[in-house]
N, C-alpha and C positions, 0 to 999 in steps of 0.2 A: 583644461576645457571641461572635464567631467566635474571638477570642483565648482566651477562657475555656473554650469548649467543646473546642477543640483541645488546649489545655493539660491539660484534665481527661482526655484520652485518647479523646474521641469521634472516630470515623472519619467520613469523607465529609461534612465540614463545608464547605459552599459558600456564598460570599458573592457576590451579584450587585449590581454598582454600575452605575447607569444611565449616568453620564458619567465622572466621575473622583472619587477619594477626596477628601473635604472639600467637594465641591460642595454647594450648598444653604445651610444656616445655619452650618456648622462653620467655614469658612475665614475668615469675617469676625467670629467671636465675640470678645468681649473677654477670654474665657479665665479668668474669676474662679473661684477655688477657696476653699471655706470649710467649716469643720467645723460651723458654725452651721446649725441648722434649728429652727423653733419646734415641730415635731412630735416624735414619740418615736423610732420606728424608722428614719425617713428619715435621722436622724443617723448611723446605721450605714452607710447608703449613702454619705454624704459622707465618713465616716472611711475606709472601704475605698478609695474613689477616691484620696484623698490619699496613703494609704500605698502604693498601687500605683504612683502616678505618681512617688513618691520613689525607687523601685527600678527603674523601667522602663528607664531609659537603661543601667544596668549589665547588665540582663538581655538587652536586645536589641541593644545597641551603637548605638542611635539616640538622638541628643540630643533632649530634650523641652522645653528652655527653661523649666524650672520655677523660679519665684521664690517664696520663702516668708518675706516680711517681716512677716507677720501682718496682721490687719485689725481696725479699730475701728469699731463702730457708735456714732454720736454721739447723745447725748441732750441736747436743748436745751429741754425742757419738763419740769416735775415729773411729768406723766402718763407721759412716755416713761421717766423714771427708774423709776417703778413697774413699767412693762412689763419693763424690764431685770431688776428684782428678781424678777418673776414668772418670767422665763425662767431666771434663775439657780437658782430653786427647783427647776426641772426638769432642771438640768444636773448636779447633784451626783452622781446615780447613773449617769451616763454617763462613759466613760473619757476623753473628749476634753477638752482644756484650754480653760477659758473663765473669764474674770474680769470682775468689775465694778470699774472703775478710776476713780480720781479725776481731776478736770480737770488737776491737776499732772502726773499720769502720762501723760494724753493728750497734753499739750504736749511732754513729754519724748520721746515716741515720734514725734510729728508736729509738729516745731517751726515749721512754716509756717502753722499754724492761727491764725485770729482767735479768741481764747478768750472773747470777750464773752458768748456765749450757751451755752457748753459747760458742762453740769452734771455729766456723767458719760460714761463710755464702756464699751461691752461689747467686751472684747478677746479675740480668739482668736489665740494666738501662731503656730499652724501654718498659718494661712491665707495666701493669696497669689494668684498667677496663673500660667498656663501657656500656651505657644504652641499653639493648637489644631491647626495644620497639623503641627507636629513630633510632637505627641502622637498624632495619627491615624497618622502614618507609623510610629511606634514600635510601636503596637498592631498595625498591619498586618504589620510585620516579625515580631513575636512570633507572630501567627496563622500566618503561613507557616512559621515555624521549627517549630511544633508540628504541621504537616501540613494546615492549612486551605487551601482553594483560594479565592483572591480574583480574580474575573473581572470585567474592565471594559475598555471600555464594553459592557455587556450590559443591554438593557432587557427587563423582563418585559412581555410583551404580553397574556398571559392566564393564568388559573389554573383548573384543572379538578379538582374533588374527585372521588375514586374511591370506590366503595362500601365498600372495605376500610379507608377512613380515610386512604389515602395521597393524594398530589397529583401532578398533572402541571403543571409550570411551563413555560409556553411562552415561548420567546425567538426572536429572528431567527436564532439559530445552531442551534436545535433544541429538543427537549423534555427537561427534567430530571425524573426520577422522584424524588420526595421523600417521606420518612416524615412529616416535619413541616416547616411553613414558619413563619417569623417575619417579620412586617411591621415593618421598621425604617426605613421610607422617608421619614422626616421630613415635609416639607410635600407630598410625593407620596403620603403614606399614605392619603389619601382615595381617590386613583385606584386604588390596590391594593385597598382595601376594596370599592370599587364593582364590581370584577371578580367578586366573589362575593356581591353584593347587600347589602353592609354600608355604612352611612353613618356613618363615624367622625366624631364631633363635634370637628373641629379647624379652626382658622382662623389664617392668618398675620398677625402683627402687624408693623408697621414699627417697628423699634428703631434708634435713632440714638445714636452716640457720636462725640466729637470728640477729635482728637489735636493737641497743641500743638507748636510748635518748641521748641528748647532754652531753658530758663529758668535764668538764672545762679544763682539761689538753690537750685535743685534740683541743678544740676551741682556745686555746692560741697559738697553733703552727703557725709559719709563712709560712711553706710549708707543702704540703700534705704528709702524711706518705706513705712509700712504702707498697705494699702488702707483708705480711709475710706468709710463710707456715712453721708451726712448725711440722716437719715430725714425730718426736717421739710422739707428742700429736695428730697427724693426724687431722689437721684442717688448714683452711686458714683464714686470718683475714685482713681486709682492712678498711680504713676510709670511712664512709658514712656520708656526710655532716659534722656535728660537733660531730658525734658519731662513733661507730664502727660496722662493719658487720662481723659476725663470722659463719663459716660453717664447720662442722666436717664430717669425713668419719668414720662411726661406724664399729666395728669389724663384721666379717661375721656371728658371732653368734647373734649379736643384730640388725643388719640392717634389713630392711623390704622390701620385694618384693611385688608387686601387682600381684600375680600369677593368681588371678581370671580373670584378663584381658587377660591372655594367653589362658585360658581354655574357657572362656565365651565371650571374646571380650571386647573392650572398651565400656563403657556405651554410648549409642547413643547420648545423649545430652551433653557429657563431652566436655568442651571447656576451660574455664578459671577458673575452680574450683580448690580447693586445698584439700589435705588430712588433717585429724586431726593431729595436732602436738603432739609430745611426748618428752618432755624435759627430762624425766627420762632416756630415751634411750641414750641421748647424754651427761649425767651429767659428766661422767669421762673426756670427752673432754672439757667441760666448765671449770671444775676444773683445767685442764692442762693449758687452756688459761688464767685463772685468775692468775695462778702462773707465767706464762711467761709475761703477760701484766697486772700488778697489778691494774691499774686504772679500769679494768673491774669489780673488786669486788664491786665498789660503783655505777656502772651503772645500770639503769633500762632497762629491755627489753621492747621495745615498739611494736615489731612485730616479729612473728615467722612464717616462711614460710616452708611448707612441701608439696612439689609437685613432680610429676612424671618426671623422666629422664630415657630415654630408653637406656639400655645397651645391647651390644652383649656379647657373652661368654667371649671374651678376652679383652673387654673394648674399642676395636678399631672399627671404623665404617666399613660399607660394601659399597664400592663405585666402580661402573663400570658396564659393561654389565653382565647380568646373564646367566650362562650356561643353555642350554636346551630350551631357549625361545628367539626367534629372536626379536631384537630391543626393548628389555625390559631391562632397566637400573635401578640401585638403588643408592641412597645416603641416607642411613638409619643407625640407631644404633649409633647416635652421643651422647656419654656421655659428650662431651665437645663442644657443637654445636657452641658457639659463636666464639671461637678461630679458629675452623676448617672451619667455613662457607665461608669466603672470599676465602681462598686458595683452598678449595675443589670445590667451584663454578668455579674458573678459571681452575683448573685441569680438571674437567669434561667437561667444555666448549671446551677446547683445544682438548681433546680426541674425542669429538663428531664431531667437525669441521674438525680436521686434520686426523682423522682415527686412531690415536694412542696417548697414553698419553705423556705428555712432559717429564716425568721422571718416574722412577720405584717406585711404591708403592704397591708391591705385598702383603705387610702385611695387606692391606685393601681390597684385592680381595674378592668379595662376594662369590666366588666359593671355598674359603678355607673351607667352611662348606658344608655338604652334607646330605644324608639320615640318616647317623649315628648320626646327631646332634638332639637328642631328646629334648623334653621339660624339662625333668628331668636334662639332661646335661646342657642345657642353664641356668636353674635356679641355679644349683650348681656352675657353672663357674661365673655367674654374681655376685652371693653372694661372692665368693672368690675374684674376681677382684675388687669389690667395697671395701671389707674389707682390701685388700692388697694394696689399693691405694697409701699409703705413706710408705710402708715397704721398707727396704733396698733391692735393686735389685742386685743380684749377677750374674756374667757370668755363663752361662750354667745352670741357675736355672730351676728347674722343679716344676710345680704346679699340684697338684694331684686331686683336686676336680672334680667330674664327671667322673673319669677314673676308669677302662677302658671303652671305648665305645664298640659297637659291632664290631669295627675294630680291632680284635686281630687275629693273625695268629694261625695256628694249634699248634704252639710251645709255645704259651704264657704261658699256665699253667705249662709247663715243665720248662721254663727258668725264670719265674718271681722271683723266690726266689734266683736265681744265679746272678742276674745282676740289675743294675740301668736302668730302662726303661725311654726312652724319648718319647715325644709326637709329631707326625708329621702328620698333616692333619687327625687326628682321630686315626692313627695307633700307637700302642705301639711298640717301636723299641729299642733293647738293645743299650745303650750308652757305658757302660763299665761293665765288668764282675768282680765279687768279687774274690779275692784271700784270703787265710787264713790270718786273722788279719786285713783285710781291714775294713774301716768304710763303712757300707752299706748305705747306704743312697739312568702359563698356557697361554699359550696364545692361544691365538689369532689363534683354528683349525676350529670350527663351522663357523666362519666368512669367512675363506678362502674357505670352501666348497661352501658357499652361493655366495660369490663374483665371484668365478671362475666357477660356474655352474657345479661343478664336480658331477658325479654320485657316491657318496660315502655315506655309512651309518656309522655313528659314534656311537660307544657304549663304555661306560666307564667300563673297565674290572678290575679296580684296586681292587674291593672288592672280585673278584673271583680268583685272582691270588696271588701266593707267590713267593718269590725269595730267594735262599740261595747262598751265595758266599763261595766257597772253594778256599783258596789261600795259597801259601807257596811252598817251594821246593819239598814237597812230595805230592802236590795236584794231579798230574797225577798218581802217584803210588797208592794213595788211591782210586781215582775214577775208575781206570782201573780194580780194583777188582770187581766192580759192573756192568760192561758192557762188551759185546763182541766187541763193536766198538773200532777201533784202535785210541787211544788218543795220539800217538806219534807226535812229532813236524812236521814230514813230512806229516802226514795224517790229522792232525787237527791243522792248522796253527793259529797263533795269529790273532785275530779279526774275525775268521770264526765263523759261527753260524750253528748249526745242531740239528735236532730232533733225539733224541735217548732215550733209556730206561736205567735207573739206578736201579738195584734191581727190575726190571720189572715195574718201575714207569716212565711214560712218562714225559720227560722234554725237554725244548728248551735250549740247552747249548750254551753259547757264550764264546769263549776263550778270556776272558778279566778280569782284576781285577783292581779296583780302588786303590788297594794297590801298584800296579806296579810290583808285583811279579807274578810268574807263578800261574794261577788260572782260574776258570770258574765261570760264573754266571749261575745259574740253575733256569729257570722259569718253574713253574708247577702249577697245580690246588691247591687252598688253602687247600683243604681237604687232600692233599698228603704231606703237610709240615712235619707233625710229623713222618710218616713212612720213608720219604726220609731222614730227619735229623738223625733219629735213625740208618738207614742203613749206612750212611756216617760215623757217629761217631763210630759205631762198626767196620767198615772197617779200620778206621784210628788209632785204639788203639796201634798197634805196632809202628806206626810212631809218637806217642805222640800228636795226634790231640786234639785241645782245642777250646773253644769259643773265639771270640773277638768282641768288639762293635764298634760303629761309632766313638768314640773318638780315639781309636787306628787307625782306618781307616783314620781319618783325619790327624793324624801324619804321617802315611805312605805315603799318597798321597802328603803331603807337602814336604816330603823328596825327592820325585820323581819329584817335580815341576808340579804336576797336578793342573789345574785350577778347581774351584768349581763354579757351578751355584748359583747365589745369593751372591757371594763374589767377585771373580775375574771377573766373567761374569754376567752381568745383563743388563737391558734395558738402562742403563746409560753409558755403555761401548761399544766399538766395537771390532771385532776380531783382527784388526791390532794392536791396542794399547795393547790388552791383550796378544800379542805375539803368535797368532794362525794362522799366515800366512800359515804355512804348511798345514793347513786343508782347506784353501780357494784357489780355482783355478779360478782366475779372467779371464784366457784366454780360459776357456771352452766355448763351443758353447751355452749351456743352459743359458737363462736369469733368473737365480735363484733369489729368493727374497733377496733384499739387494745388489745385484751385482753393480748396478749403483751408489748407495750411497757409497759403499766401494771404487769404482774407484775414485769418487770425493774426498773422504777422503785421499786416497793415493796420488792423484795429489796435493792436498793442503799441504800435509805433516802433520805428527803427532805432537801434542803439548805435549803429555805426553805418558809414556810407563810403562807397568808393569815390575817391577824389583824384583829380588830375594835377600833377605837380610839375613845375619847372624847378631845376636845381642850379645853384651857383657852385660849380665844382672846379677842381683843377684837373690833374691827370688821372682821374678815377671817375667811373660812372656807375650808376645803379644797375643791378641785375634783377632784383626781386628778392623779397623776403628779408630786406634790411629793416632795422628798427627805426621807427619814426618817433621823434622826441618833441616835447613842448614843455617849456618851463621846468626843464631838468628831469622830466619823467618820460618813460616810454609810453606812448599812447596808441600805437598802432604799428602797422608794417606795410612795406611796399609789396606789390605782387609781381610787377615786372618793370623793367626800365631799360634805357639805352641812351646813347648819344644820337641826337637828331642832326644829320648832316644838312638837312634842309633849313632848319632853324638855328643851327650851330649852337645848340645847348642841350643839356641833359634833361630827359623826361622820365616820369615814373607815374604809375598808378599806385594808390595806397588806400588801405582801409583805415579810417580814423573815426573817433566818436562824432555823433551828429553835431554836438555843440562846437566842434572844431572843423566843420566841413564846408564852411562858406567860402565863396570865391574871394580871394584877397588874403585869406588867413596865412600867417607866417608860421612855418614849422621848421624842423630840422630833420635831415636824414643821415644816419650814421653809415659811413663808408670807410672801411679799413681803419677803424679806431678814431675817426674824426667826424664831428658833426658839421654838415654843410647846410647853409640856408636853403629853404625850399618855400615856394609860394603856390597856393592853390589857384589855378587859373580856370577860366571858362573853357571847357573842352568843345571841339578839338583844337589843336594848334593849327592844323591845316584842314580845310573843308574837303569833303569827298567830291569827286567829279560830278555825281548827279546833283548834289547841292549847289555846286558852283554853276552848273548849267541852268538850274532853276532860277537862281538869283540873277543871272545874266539876262534870262528871258524877261524878268521883271524890271530890268534896267538898273539893278543894284550892282554894286562893285563888291565881289566876294574877296575875302582875305585868302591868301595863298601861303 
C-alpha cells in the first residue's frame, strides 16, 4: 500500500513497522502465487499481483525470486471434474489463462505423479511462487524510491481520533498527525482495533509445511515442476531447489488455532518466532502426498515450518474504510497475503486517492461483520474455513459452523425445522421450505454525511427490525382481515407506503413485492415478528397461505425481469447498461449523485447491455457468472439464472455487446463444459401484477 500510494504521487506516506519488515506471517510464508480464484473480481487482484511481481525487480533493482512454472489442480473424482468445468464456465470472460487439461497433459507437465487416480487437471500457466522476504524488500525499495517513509522498529502505542476526522498516532518516539490511518498489522490487527474500541474478528491459525532434502529425480529434471494442489489430499506441493515443499490444510477437527492470542493478545516480543511443529497432525496428508508423488517416500525432511497465519471467519480479508470511525481503514485478515498483497495495495490506493474503489469487492468489505461476530463465532468459522479449504464447492452451499448468531428473528425457532436456512450478514433467512418427501438439508452513507456537512444522525437499525413479505393473489384478502385500513387498489396504490396496525401490531407497510405479484412488505419491531407472522398465517388459512423462501423469490423475480443488487446491479455496472433508464430522470433539476457521469456515459454510447435469455438445457441450469459465447468466442457473461417452474425453462440475465443485444439474437451459454443454445427475448417472461391489472382495465389480454 505504501508503494502504490507513493507511486501515485501521494505525499507524506508513512509506514510504521513494530519490529522489522516481514516479521509475523510473511517471512515463513510458502509464497504461492496463482491466477485462480473461484470468485469473480478477486481474480483481478490475483492477476494484478502477478503482473506487478513480474516487473518489480526491473523497476526497483531488487531481486524477488519469482518462479512461474505454472500450477495444476488435480481432480481425482468425477465430482471434482464437474467442479473444474463449473470454474471454467466462469473463466472464459476473464483475461487470465486457465485450461482444463487431460491426464496425459498433467503427466507431461508433472512427470513424477502417480497417475492412477488423476482424471483431469485445472492448469494456470502463469502461476508459481515467489520469495516473500525478497518481494517485501523490493516493495519497500519501491516505496522509498517514490518518497514514502518506512520507519522501524516503531510501535504504535495509542490512537486518538480528533473531532475534525484526523488522527494522533502515538509512538515511543512521539506523536504523528495523520489525515487517515490504515490498519495493516497482520495478527496484531486486533490490538490496533482495540485501541479505538473495535473487535476485529480475526484469529491466528497454525499452518505447517515441510521441506525435503535433495531428491535425485527432481534434480534430474530439465525444467521446474509446476505447483500441484491435490484437492482430495488437501495439500499443495512445489519444487524447492532440488527437493520438494509440501503444505497441507488439516481437517477442522485436527487443525490448531492460537486462541490465547485472541483472549490475551499477541505476546509482546513475538516477531519471527515459530510454533512447535506437529507431524502427527498432518500424517494423513503426508501419506496422500506420498501416494500421489511416490519420490516423496524416499525423501528426508530437512525443515518443518509451523507459523501463524491470520484468518477471518470466511477466509477472505477485510479491506476498506471501517463503519463508525472516520478515516480509519483496514487491510487485515489475509490468509493468502502474498498473492493478495500487490492487487490489494493497488485497489486500496486507488480507493484512497480517487474516493471510490476501482471495482466491486463487496465480499471483502470489513463491515460485513458486526457486533454479532463473537470470538466463539470467529473461532468456529476460522476452523471450518481452514478445514474446508480444498473441499468441493457447490452452488448455493451453506456452511453451518458458528450458527446461529444472535441475529435471529422472532420466527427462527418456529421456522428452523421447516426450512433450509441461509446466512446473510449474520442473519438466518429461509432459503427454501421443505415439503413432504423433500431432502432437508453498503456504501458509501457516513462518508456522504461528513463530506456534505449534513445534520444527520445515522443509526444502524437492522438488529431491531424485522420484515415479512406477504405476496400472491390473495395477499390483500388476507391482510384486510387484520386491519380497518382500506387496502383496495384505489386507496393503497402500488409503491405507496403507510403506517398501520395489523392485528393491533404497528407496521410500516409498503405495497411492493420482489415476486412481482400483489403483495406488501411489512416492517416491524423484531419482537413483533412471531405474533405478526402467527396472525397472518391464521388469517390466511382459508386462502391456503404457506411459506416461501428466497430461492423461490429469486425465481419469481427473474420471471418478472427484476434486477438484483450484487448481480445485475453492482459497482461495476451502470443504470443505463442495466436497462434501468425508466428509473433515472436525467432532465430533472436536482444534481443527484452520478448525474453528470450518466450523462457522459449516454453521450459516449453504451458498449454493452443487459439482456434477458431463455436457454435450451438438459439437467443443468444457469446460476450466474457463466461465459456467454457467439461464433466461437466469449462475448459476455450471465449475472444470474434459474429454472422457471412457471415457464418450464431456464432463464438468465447476461451482459453482452450492444451489437449482439437485440431481441431474437441467438447466443450460447456455457454450463459445466458444454455450450447450450440461448435466445434473447423481450422481457419479462411473466408480467407483474400491476401491469396485468392495468392491461385488464384497458380490455387487453396480458401474458402470464
